PDB file of N, CA, C, O and CB in Angstrom:
ATOM      1  N   MET A   1      72.966 106.992  94.580  1.00  0.00           N
ATOM      2  CA  MET A   1      74.044 107.431  93.739  1.00  0.00           C
ATOM      3  C   MET A   1      75.366 107.000  94.371  1.00  0.00           C
ATOM      4  O   MET A   1      75.558 107.106  95.582  1.00  0.00           O
ATOM      5  CB  MET A   1      73.991 108.957  93.530  1.00  0.00           C
ATOM      6  N   ARG A   2      76.271 106.511  93.522  1.00  0.00           N
ATOM      7  CA  ARG A   2      77.615 106.121  93.979  1.00  0.00           C
ATOM      8  C   ARG A   2      78.594 107.247  93.662  1.00  0.00           C
ATOM      9  O   ARG A   2      78.474 107.926  92.643  1.00  0.00           O
ATOM     10  CB  ARG A   2      78.076 104.782  93.305  1.00  0.00           C
ATOM     11  N   VAL A   3      79.560 107.429  94.551  1.00  0.00           N
ATOM     12  CA  VAL A   3      80.581 108.455  94.357  1.00  0.00           C
ATOM     13  C   VAL A   3      81.951 107.791  94.377  1.00  0.00           C
ATOM     14  O   VAL A   3      82.294 107.068  95.312  1.00  0.00           O
ATOM     15  CB  VAL A   3      80.483 109.564  95.451  1.00  0.00           C
ATOM     16  N   SER A   4      82.727 108.049  93.331  1.00  0.00           N
ATOM     17  CA  SER A   4      84.103 107.564  93.255  1.00  0.00           C
ATOM     18  C   SER A   4      85.035 108.763  93.239  1.00  0.00           C
ATOM     19  O   SER A   4      84.721 109.805  92.664  1.00  0.00           O
ATOM     20  CB  SER A   4      84.324 106.669  91.995  1.00  0.00           C
ATOM     21  N   VAL A   5      86.185 108.601  93.879  1.00  0.00           N
ATOM     22  CA  VAL A   5      87.210 109.638  93.879  1.00  0.00           C
ATOM     23  C   VAL A   5      88.466 109.022  93.292  1.00  0.00           C
ATOM     24  O   VAL A   5      88.895 107.944  93.704  1.00  0.00           O
ATOM     25  CB  VAL A   5      87.468 110.209  95.323  1.00  0.00           C
ATOM     26  N   MET A   6      89.054 109.721  92.319  1.00  0.00           N
ATOM     27  CA  MET A   6      90.308 109.257  91.735  1.00  0.00           C
ATOM     28  C   MET A   6      91.378 110.299  92.001  1.00  0.00           C
ATOM     29  O   MET A   6      91.188 111.489  91.748  1.00  0.00           O
ATOM     30  CB  MET A   6      90.159 108.988  90.209  1.00  0.00           C
ATOM     31  N   ILE A   7      92.513 109.828  92.518  1.00  0.00           N
ATOM     32  CA  ILE A   7      93.626 110.703  92.866  1.00  0.00           C
ATOM     33  C   ILE A   7      94.843 110.251  92.070  1.00  0.00           C
ATOM     34  O   ILE A   7      95.156 109.061  92.019  1.00  0.00           O
ATOM     35  CB  ILE A   7      93.916 110.681  94.407  1.00  0.00           C
ATOM     36  N   THR A   8      95.520 111.204  91.451  1.00  0.00           N
ATOM     37  CA  THR A   8      96.796 110.903  90.802  1.00  0.00           C
ATOM     38  C   THR A   8      97.902 111.564  91.613  1.00  0.00           C
ATOM     39  O   THR A   8      97.732 112.668  92.130  1.00  0.00           O
ATOM     40  CB  THR A   8      96.814 111.395  89.308  1.00  0.00           C
ATOM     41  N   THR A   9      99.035 110.878  91.717  1.00  0.00           N
ATOM     42  CA  THR A   9     100.125 111.420  92.523  1.00  0.00           C
ATOM     43  C   THR A   9     101.464 110.918  92.005  1.00  0.00           C
ATOM     44  O   THR A   9     101.543 109.918  91.292  1.00  0.00           O
ATOM     45  CB  THR A   9      99.949 111.041  94.000  1.00  0.00           C
ATOM     46  N   SER A  10     102.501 111.630  92.377  1.00  0.00           N
ATOM     47  CA  SER A  10     103.864 111.204  92.084  1.00  0.00           C
ATOM     48  C   SER A  10     104.788 111.796  93.137  1.00  0.00           C
ATOM     49  O   SER A  10     105.095 112.988  93.112  1.00  0.00           O
ATOM     50  CB  SER A  10     104.299 111.638  90.648  1.00  0.00           C
ATOM     51  N   ASN A  11     105.227 110.952  94.061  1.00  0.00           N
ATOM     52  CA  ASN A  11     106.147 111.357  95.127  1.00  0.00           C
ATOM     53  C   ASN A  11     105.625 112.519  95.971  1.00  0.00           C
ATOM     54  O   ASN A  11     106.345 113.485  96.228  1.00  0.00           O
ATOM     55  CB  ASN A  11     107.475 111.736  94.529  1.00  0.00           C
ATOM     56  N   ARG A  12     104.375 112.415  96.395  1.00  0.00           N
ATOM     57  CA  ARG A  12     103.776 113.429  97.263  1.00  0.00           C
ATOM     58  C   ARG A  12     103.015 112.724  98.384  1.00  0.00           C
ATOM     59  O   ARG A  12     101.822 112.955  98.583  1.00  0.00           O
ATOM     60  CB  ARG A  12     102.829 114.379  96.454  1.00  0.00           C
ATOM     61  N   LEU A  13     103.720 111.868  99.108  1.00  0.00           N
ATOM     62  CA  LEU A  13     103.096 111.026 100.122  1.00  0.00           C
ATOM     63  C   LEU A  13     102.387 111.835 101.198  1.00  0.00           C
ATOM     64  O   LEU A  13     101.264 111.496 101.571  1.00  0.00           O
ATOM     65  CB  LEU A  13     104.131 110.137 100.758  1.00  0.00           C
ATOM     66  N   GLU A  14     103.006 112.891 101.708  1.00  0.00           N
ATOM     67  CA  GLU A  14     102.359 113.684 102.768  1.00  0.00           C
ATOM     68  C   GLU A  14     101.035 114.263 102.302  1.00  0.00           C
ATOM     69  O   GLU A  14     100.047 114.224 103.036  1.00  0.00           O
ATOM     70  CB  GLU A  14     103.280 114.814 103.229  1.00  0.00           C
ATOM     71  N   GLU A  15     101.006 114.800 101.089  1.00  0.00           N
ATOM     72  CA  GLU A  15      99.771 115.374 100.559  1.00  0.00           C
ATOM     73  C   GLU A  15      98.717 114.292 100.357  1.00  0.00           C
ATOM     74  O   GLU A  15      97.536 114.517 100.621  1.00  0.00           O
ATOM     75  CB  GLU A  15     100.042 116.105  99.237  1.00  0.00           C
ATOM     76  N   LEU A  16      99.137 113.127  99.890  1.00  0.00           N
ATOM     77  CA  LEU A  16      98.207 112.013  99.702  1.00  0.00           C
ATOM     78  C   LEU A  16      97.613 111.576 101.034  1.00  0.00           C
ATOM     79  O   LEU A  16      96.406 111.352 101.126  1.00  0.00           O
ATOM     80  CB  LEU A  16      98.913 110.830  99.025  1.00  0.00           C
ATOM     81  N   GLN A  17      98.435 111.452 102.059  1.00  0.00           N
ATOM     82  CA  GLN A  17      97.946 111.068 103.382  1.00  0.00           C
ATOM     83  C   GLN A  17      96.925 112.078 103.892  1.00  0.00           C
ATOM     84  O   GLN A  17      95.884 111.698 104.428  1.00  0.00           O
ATOM     85  CB  GLN A  17      99.114 110.946 104.375  1.00  0.00           C
ATOM     86  N   ARG A  18      97.219 113.350 103.725  1.00  0.00           N
ATOM     87  CA  ARG A  18      96.303 114.404 104.171  1.00  0.00           C
ATOM     88  C   ARG A  18      94.985 114.340 103.394  1.00  0.00           C
ATOM     89  O   ARG A  18      93.908 114.476 103.974  1.00  0.00           O
ATOM     90  CB  ARG A  18      96.955 115.795 104.000  1.00  0.00           C
ATOM     91  N   THR A  19      95.079 114.131 102.081  1.00  0.00           N
ATOM     92  CA  THR A  19      93.878 114.044 101.249  1.00  0.00           C
ATOM     93  C   THR A  19      93.009 112.860 101.654  1.00  0.00           C
ATOM     94  O   THR A  19      91.794 113.001 101.787  1.00  0.00           O
ATOM     95  CB  THR A  19      94.262 113.930  99.772  1.00  0.00           C
ATOM     96  N   LEU A  20      93.620 111.698 101.851  1.00  0.00           N
ATOM     97  CA  LEU A  20      92.856 110.512 102.250  1.00  0.00           C
ATOM     98  C   LEU A  20      92.231 110.694 103.628  1.00  0.00           C
ATOM     99  O   LEU A  20      91.121 110.224 103.875  1.00  0.00           O
ATOM    100  CB  LEU A  20      93.753 109.272 102.245  1.00  0.00           C
ATOM    101  N   GLN A  21      92.934 111.371 104.518  1.00  0.00           N
ATOM    102  CA  GLN A  21      92.379 111.648 105.846  1.00  0.00           C
ATOM    103  C   GLN A  21      91.132 112.522 105.721  1.00  0.00           C
ATOM    104  O   GLN A  21      90.125 112.263 106.380  1.00  0.00           O
ATOM    105  CB  GLN A  21      93.434 112.338 106.749  1.00  0.00           C
ATOM    106  N   MET A  22      91.192 113.543 104.890  1.00  0.00           N
ATOM    107  CA  MET A  22      90.036 114.427 104.709  1.00  0.00           C
ATOM    108  C   MET A  22      88.873 113.697 104.030  1.00  0.00           C
ATOM    109  O   MET A  22      87.715 113.915 104.386  1.00  0.00           O
ATOM    110  CB  MET A  22      90.434 115.659 103.882  1.00  0.00           C
ATOM    111  N   LEU A  23      89.172 112.844 103.068  1.00  0.00           N
ATOM    112  CA  LEU A  23      88.110 112.068 102.425  1.00  0.00           C
ATOM    113  C   LEU A  23      87.407 111.172 103.437  1.00  0.00           C
ATOM    114  O   LEU A  23      86.198 110.957 103.344  1.00  0.00           O
ATOM    115  CB  LEU A  23      88.680 111.222 101.276  1.00  0.00           C
ATOM    116  N   GLY A  24      88.154 110.652 104.396  1.00  0.00           N
ATOM    117  CA  GLY A  24      87.574 109.795 105.425  1.00  0.00           C
ATOM    118  C   GLY A  24      86.616 110.520 106.348  1.00  0.00           C
ATOM    119  O   GLY A  24      85.813 109.887 107.033  1.00  0.00           O
ATOM    120  N   LYS A  25      86.692 111.840 106.372  1.00  0.00           N
ATOM    121  CA  LYS A  25      85.818 112.636 107.235  1.00  0.00           C
ATOM    122  C   LYS A  25      84.524 113.051 106.537  1.00  0.00           C
ATOM    123  O   LYS A  25      83.624 113.595 107.176  1.00  0.00           O
ATOM    124  CB  LYS A  25      86.553 113.869 107.714  1.00  0.00           C
ATOM    125  N   LEU A  26      84.425 112.799 105.235  1.00  0.00           N
ATOM    126  CA  LEU A  26      83.219 113.189 104.507  1.00  0.00           C
ATOM    127  C   LEU A  26      82.028 112.348 104.942  1.00  0.00           C
ATOM    128  O   LEU A  26      82.171 111.172 105.276  1.00  0.00           O
ATOM    129  CB  LEU A  26      83.437 113.055 102.997  1.00  0.00           C
ATOM    130  N   ASP A  27      80.866 112.960 104.932  1.00  0.00           N
ATOM    131  CA  ASP A  27      79.631 112.262 105.270  1.00  0.00           C
ATOM    132  C   ASP A  27      78.580 112.608 104.225  1.00  0.00           C
ATOM    133  O   ASP A  27      78.068 113.727 104.212  1.00  0.00           O
ATOM    134  CB  ASP A  27      79.141 112.638 106.703  1.00  0.00           C
ATOM    135  N   PRO A  28      78.258 111.684 103.369  1.00  0.00           N
ATOM    136  CA  PRO A  28      78.721 110.297 103.332  1.00  0.00           C
ATOM    137  C   PRO A  28      80.112 110.203 102.707  1.00  0.00           C
ATOM    138  O   PRO A  28      80.524 111.059 101.923  1.00  0.00           O
ATOM    139  CB  PRO A  28      77.729 109.421 102.551  1.00  0.00           C
ATOM    140  N   ALA A  29      80.808 109.155 103.072  1.00  0.00           N
ATOM    141  CA  ALA A  29      82.136 108.892 102.517  1.00  0.00           C
ATOM    142  C   ALA A  29      82.001 108.411 101.074  1.00  0.00           C
ATOM    143  O   ALA A  29      80.960 107.867 100.706  1.00  0.00           O
ATOM    144  CB  ALA A  29      82.898 107.844 103.374  1.00  0.00           C
ATOM    145  N   PRO A  30      83.027 108.599 100.256  1.00  0.00           N
ATOM    146  CA  PRO A  30      82.976 108.073  98.888  1.00  0.00           C
ATOM    147  C   PRO A  30      82.813 106.552  98.902  1.00  0.00           C
ATOM    148  O   PRO A  30      83.280 105.872  99.816  1.00  0.00           O
ATOM    149  CB  PRO A  30      84.252 108.465  98.107  1.00  0.00           C
ATOM    150  N   ASP A  31      82.149 106.041  97.884  1.00  0.00           N
ATOM    151  CA  ASP A  31      81.972 104.595  97.764  1.00  0.00           C
ATOM    152  C   ASP A  31      83.276 103.893  97.411  1.00  0.00           C
ATOM    153  O   ASP A  31      83.499 102.747  97.802  1.00  0.00           O
ATOM    154  CB  ASP A  31      80.918 104.281  96.716  1.00  0.00           C
ATOM    155  N   GLU A  32      84.130 104.582  96.674  1.00  0.00           N
ATOM    156  CA  GLU A  32      85.426 104.011  96.348  1.00  0.00           C
ATOM    157  C   GLU A  32      86.438 105.126  96.148  1.00  0.00           C
ATOM    158  O   GLU A  32      86.104 106.232  95.724  1.00  0.00           O
ATOM    159  CB  GLU A  32      85.337 103.126  95.092  1.00  0.00           C
ATOM    160  N   VAL A  33      87.688 104.801  96.468  1.00  0.00           N
ATOM    161  CA  VAL A  33      88.805 105.719  96.256  1.00  0.00           C
ATOM    162  C   VAL A  33      89.847 104.966  95.445  1.00  0.00           C
ATOM    163  O   VAL A  33      90.281 103.877  95.821  1.00  0.00           O
ATOM    164  CB  VAL A  33      89.403 106.248  97.621  1.00  0.00           C
ATOM    165  N   LEU A  34      90.238 105.560  94.331  1.00  0.00           N
ATOM    166  CA  LEU A  34      91.259 104.980  93.468  1.00  0.00           C
ATOM    167  C   LEU A  34      92.454 105.920  93.442  1.00  0.00           C
ATOM    168  O   LEU A  34      92.288 107.136  93.347  1.00  0.00           O
ATOM    169  CB  LEU A  34      90.712 104.727  92.027  1.00  0.00           C
ATOM    170  N   VAL A  35      93.648 105.367  93.526  1.00  0.00           N
ATOM    171  CA  VAL A  35      94.863 106.171  93.496  1.00  0.00           C
ATOM    172  C   VAL A  35      95.780 105.612  92.420  1.00  0.00           C
ATOM    173  O   VAL A  35      96.066 104.415  92.395  1.00  0.00           O
ATOM    174  CB  VAL A  35      95.571 106.185  94.886  1.00  0.00           C
ATOM    175  N   THR A  36      96.240 106.488  91.532  1.00  0.00           N
ATOM    176  CA  THR A  36      97.274 106.116  90.580  1.00  0.00           C
ATOM    177  C   THR A  36      98.543 106.844  90.980  1.00  0.00           C
ATOM    178  O   THR A  36      98.524 108.046  91.247  1.00  0.00           O
ATOM    179  CB  THR A  36      96.858 106.456  89.111  1.00  0.00           C
ATOM    180  N   ALA A  37      99.636 106.116  91.021  1.00  0.00           N
ATOM    181  CA  ALA A  37     100.921 106.687  91.426  1.00  0.00           C
ATOM    182  C   ALA A  37     101.935 106.393  90.336  1.00  0.00           C
ATOM    183  O   ALA A  37     102.132 105.241  89.949  1.00  0.00           O
ATOM    184  CB  ALA A  37     101.395 106.114  92.803  1.00  0.00           C
ATOM    185  N   ASP A  38     102.569 107.435  89.852  1.00  0.00           N
ATOM    186  CA  ASP A  38     103.476 107.316  88.716  1.00  0.00           C
ATOM    187  C   ASP A  38     104.928 107.300  89.172  1.00  0.00           C
ATOM    188  O   ASP A  38     105.505 108.351  89.452  1.00  0.00           O
ATOM    189  CB  ASP A  38     103.248 108.461  87.732  1.00  0.00           C
ATOM    190  N   GLY A  39     105.514 106.124  89.247  1.00  0.00           N
ATOM    191  CA  GLY A  39     106.927 105.994  89.562  1.00  0.00           C
ATOM    192  C   GLY A  39     107.321 106.490  90.937  1.00  0.00           C
ATOM    193  O   GLY A  39     108.420 107.020  91.102  1.00  0.00           O
ATOM    194  N   CYS A  40     106.468 106.336  91.917  1.00  0.00           N
ATOM    195  CA  CYS A  40     106.750 106.858  93.260  1.00  0.00           C
ATOM    196  C   CYS A  40     107.898 106.107  93.927  1.00  0.00           C
ATOM    197  O   CYS A  40     107.987 104.880  93.870  1.00  0.00           O
ATOM    198  CB  CYS A  40     105.499 106.771  94.135  1.00  0.00           C
ATOM    199  N   THR A  41     108.767 106.884  94.557  1.00  0.00           N
ATOM    200  CA  THR A  41     109.891 106.329  95.306  1.00  0.00           C
ATOM    201  C   THR A  41     109.877 106.823  96.749  1.00  0.00           C
ATOM    202  O   THR A  41     110.878 106.721  97.458  1.00  0.00           O
ATOM    203  CB  THR A  41     111.221 106.697  94.632  1.00  0.00           C
ATOM    204  N   ASP A  42     108.736 107.359  97.177  1.00  0.00           N
ATOM    205  CA  ASP A  42     108.630 107.977  98.509  1.00  0.00           C
ATOM    206  C   ASP A  42     107.865 107.129  99.516  1.00  0.00           C
ATOM    207  O   ASP A  42     107.536 107.611 100.600  1.00  0.00           O
ATOM    208  CB  ASP A  42     107.964 109.318  98.393  1.00  0.00           C
ATOM    209  N   GLY A  43     107.575 105.871  99.177  1.00  0.00           N
ATOM    210  CA  GLY A  43     106.837 105.007 100.091  1.00  0.00           C
ATOM    211  C   GLY A  43     105.343 104.958  99.833  1.00  0.00           C
ATOM    212  O   GLY A  43     104.613 104.303 100.577  1.00  0.00           O
ATOM    213  N   THR A  44     104.873 105.634  98.795  1.00  0.00           N
ATOM    214  CA  THR A  44     103.440 105.641  98.482  1.00  0.00           C
ATOM    215  C   THR A  44     102.890 104.232  98.262  1.00  0.00           C
ATOM    216  O   THR A  44     101.863 103.897  98.852  1.00  0.00           O
ATOM    217  CB  THR A  44     103.181 106.491  97.244  1.00  0.00           C
ATOM    218  N   PRO A  45     103.526 103.387  97.440  1.00  0.00           N
ATOM    219  CA  PRO A  45     102.974 102.040  97.235  1.00  0.00           C
ATOM    220  C   PRO A  45     102.856 101.245  98.533  1.00  0.00           C
ATOM    221  O   PRO A  45     101.859 100.556  98.750  1.00  0.00           O
ATOM    222  CB  PRO A  45     103.839 101.273  96.254  1.00  0.00           C
ATOM    223  N   GLU A  46     103.862 101.338  99.391  1.00  0.00           N
ATOM    224  CA  GLU A  46     103.834 100.613 100.658  1.00  0.00           C
ATOM    225  C   GLU A  46     102.722 101.147 101.561  1.00  0.00           C
ATOM    226  O   GLU A  46     102.014 100.372 102.205  1.00  0.00           O
ATOM    227  CB  GLU A  46     105.193 100.720 101.367  1.00  0.00           C
ATOM    228  N   PHE A  47     102.574 102.456 101.605  1.00  0.00           N
ATOM    229  CA  PHE A  47     101.518 103.080 102.406  1.00  0.00           C
ATOM    230  C   PHE A  47     100.145 102.609 101.934  1.00  0.00           C
ATOM    231  O   PHE A  47      99.301 102.236 102.748  1.00  0.00           O
ATOM    232  CB  PHE A  47     101.611 104.620 102.326  1.00  0.00           C
ATOM    233  N   LEU A  48      99.925 102.626 100.630  1.00  0.00           N
ATOM    234  CA  LEU A  48      98.616 102.256 100.090  1.00  0.00           C
ATOM    235  C   LEU A  48      98.339 100.763 100.208  1.00  0.00           C
ATOM    236  O   LEU A  48      97.178 100.361 100.287  1.00  0.00           O
ATOM    237  CB  LEU A  48      98.516 102.678  98.641  1.00  0.00           C
ATOM    238  N   SER A  49      99.367  99.940 100.220  1.00  0.00           N
ATOM    239  CA  SER A  49      99.143  98.496 100.340  1.00  0.00           C
ATOM    240  C   SER A  49      98.539  98.134 101.692  1.00  0.00           C
ATOM    241  O   SER A  49      97.939  97.070 101.840  1.00  0.00           O
ATOM    242  CB  SER A  49     100.455  97.737 100.138  1.00  0.00           C
ATOM    243  N   ALA A  50      98.693  99.004 102.664  1.00  0.00           N
ATOM    244  CA  ALA A  50      98.123  98.774 103.997  1.00  0.00           C
ATOM    245  C   ALA A  50      96.709  99.331 104.121  1.00  0.00           C
ATOM    246  O   ALA A  50      96.123  99.291 105.202  1.00  0.00           O
ATOM    247  CB  ALA A  50      99.013  99.398 105.063  1.00  0.00           C
ATOM    248  N   MET A  51      96.153  99.851 103.026  1.00  0.00           N
ATOM    249  CA  MET A  51      94.814 100.445 103.053  1.00  0.00           C
ATOM    250  C   MET A  51      93.882  99.635 102.157  1.00  0.00           C
ATOM    251  O   MET A  51      93.802  99.902 100.958  1.00  0.00           O
ATOM    252  CB  MET A  51      94.855 101.933 102.598  1.00  0.00           C
ATOM    253  N   PRO A  52      93.179  98.654 102.715  1.00  0.00           N
ATOM    254  CA  PRO A  52      92.344  97.774 101.895  1.00  0.00           C
ATOM    255  C   PRO A  52      91.163  98.477 101.226  1.00  0.00           C
ATOM    256  O   PRO A  52      90.607  97.956 100.259  1.00  0.00           O
ATOM    257  CB  PRO A  52      91.829  96.657 102.740  1.00  0.00           C
ATOM    258  N   ASN A  53      90.777  99.645 101.723  1.00  0.00           N
ATOM    259  CA  ASN A  53      89.626 100.347 101.153  1.00  0.00           C
ATOM    260  C   ASN A  53      90.018 101.264  99.994  1.00  0.00           C
ATOM    261  O   ASN A  53      89.160 101.950  99.437  1.00  0.00           O
ATOM    262  CB  ASN A  53      88.929 101.157 102.231  1.00  0.00           C
ATOM    263  N   VAL A  54      91.301 101.287  99.623  1.00  0.00           N
ATOM    264  CA  VAL A  54      91.781 102.119  98.520  1.00  0.00           C
ATOM    265  C   VAL A  54      92.307 101.207  97.418  1.00  0.00           C
ATOM    266  O   VAL A  54      93.117 100.314  97.665  1.00  0.00           O
ATOM    267  CB  VAL A  54      92.889 103.115  99.000  1.00  0.00           C
ATOM    268  N   LYS A  55      91.831 101.448  96.198  1.00  0.00           N
ATOM    269  CA  LYS A  55      92.328 100.688  95.047  1.00  0.00           C
ATOM    270  C   LYS A  55      93.536 101.435  94.483  1.00  0.00           C
ATOM    271  O   LYS A  55      93.470 102.638  94.229  1.00  0.00           O
ATOM    272  CB  LYS A  55      91.207 100.498  93.948  1.00  0.00           C
ATOM    273  N   PHE A  56      94.632 100.712  94.290  1.00  0.00           N
ATOM    274  CA  PHE A  56      95.891 101.330  93.898  1.00  0.00           C
ATOM    275  C   PHE A  56      96.389 100.783  92.574  1.00  0.00           C
ATOM    276  O   PHE A  56      96.404  99.572  92.353  1.00  0.00           O
ATOM    277  CB  PHE A  56      96.938 101.120  94.972  1.00  0.00           C
ATOM    278  N   VAL A  57      96.798 101.692  91.693  1.00  0.00           N
ATOM    279  CA  VAL A  57      97.433 101.332  90.432  1.00  0.00           C
ATOM    280  C   VAL A  57      98.736 102.112  90.359  1.00  0.00           C
ATOM    281  O   VAL A  57      98.727 103.342  90.420  1.00  0.00           O
ATOM    282  CB  VAL A  57      96.500 101.636  89.194  1.00  0.00           C
ATOM    283  N   GLY A  58      99.847 101.413  90.229  1.00  0.00           N
ATOM    284  CA  GLY A  58     101.140 102.091  90.179  1.00  0.00           C
ATOM    285  C   GLY A  58     101.878 101.813  88.891  1.00  0.00           C
ATOM    286  O   GLY A  58     101.748 100.740  88.302  1.00  0.00           O
ATOM    287  N   ASN A  59     102.653 102.788  88.459  1.00  0.00           N
ATOM    288  CA  ASN A  59     103.514 102.638  87.289  1.00  0.00           C
ATOM    289  C   ASN A  59     104.964 102.626  87.736  1.00  0.00           C
ATOM    290  O   ASN A  59     105.418 103.561  88.396  1.00  0.00           O
ATOM    291  CB  ASN A  59     103.266 103.772  86.262  1.00  0.00           C
ATOM    292  N   GLN A  60     105.687 101.589  87.388  1.00  0.00           N
ATOM    293  CA  GLN A  60     107.131 101.521  87.634  1.00  0.00           C
ATOM    294  C   GLN A  60     107.767 101.020  86.355  1.00  0.00           C
ATOM    295  O   GLN A  60     107.438  99.908  85.941  1.00  0.00           O
ATOM    296  CB  GLN A  60     107.484 100.585  88.862  1.00  0.00           C
ATOM    297  N   PRO A  61     108.623 101.725  85.718  1.00  0.00           N
ATOM    298  CA  PRO A  61     109.062 103.081  86.028  1.00  0.00           C
ATOM    299  C   PRO A  61     107.997 104.102  85.665  1.00  0.00           C
ATOM    300  O   PRO A  61     106.966 103.766  85.082  1.00  0.00           O
ATOM    301  CB  PRO A  61     110.358 103.398  85.298  1.00  0.00           C
ATOM    302  N   ALA A  62     108.263 105.356  86.019  1.00  0.00           N
ATOM    303  CA  ALA A  62     107.315 106.439  85.731  1.00  0.00           C
ATOM    304  C   ALA A  62     107.040 106.515  84.233  1.00  0.00           C
ATOM    305  O   ALA A  62     107.941 106.386  83.403  1.00  0.00           O
ATOM    306  CB  ALA A  62     107.857 107.795  86.246  1.00  0.00           C
ATOM    307  N   ARG A  63     105.758 106.730  83.917  1.00  0.00           N
ATOM    308  CA  ARG A  63     105.350 106.831  82.512  1.00  0.00           C
ATOM    309  C   ARG A  63     104.729 108.177  82.180  1.00  0.00           C
ATOM    310  O   ARG A  63     104.342 108.417  81.036  1.00  0.00           O
ATOM    311  CB  ARG A  63     104.372 105.733  82.177  1.00  0.00           C
ATOM    312  N   GLY A  64     104.631 109.044  83.157  1.00  0.00           N
ATOM    313  CA  GLY A  64     104.109 110.383  82.910  1.00  0.00           C
ATOM    314  C   GLY A  64     102.629 110.493  82.915  1.00  0.00           C
ATOM    315  O   GLY A  64     102.090 111.581  82.717  1.00  0.00           O
TER     316      GLY A  64
END
């Protein structure tokens, strides 16, 4: 069985970092992690671009 985790966020970088850290501790780890970020201006896109194991979809400007 495959497990996917989808996270939605908007300008909550600290919470996202904490969530991804906790997901990394799961055994077994999720097969894929997807993050959608709506109009983030807090560095979320830059943070996620450095994480090759996370698929990122961003909206600029925010679309709700």
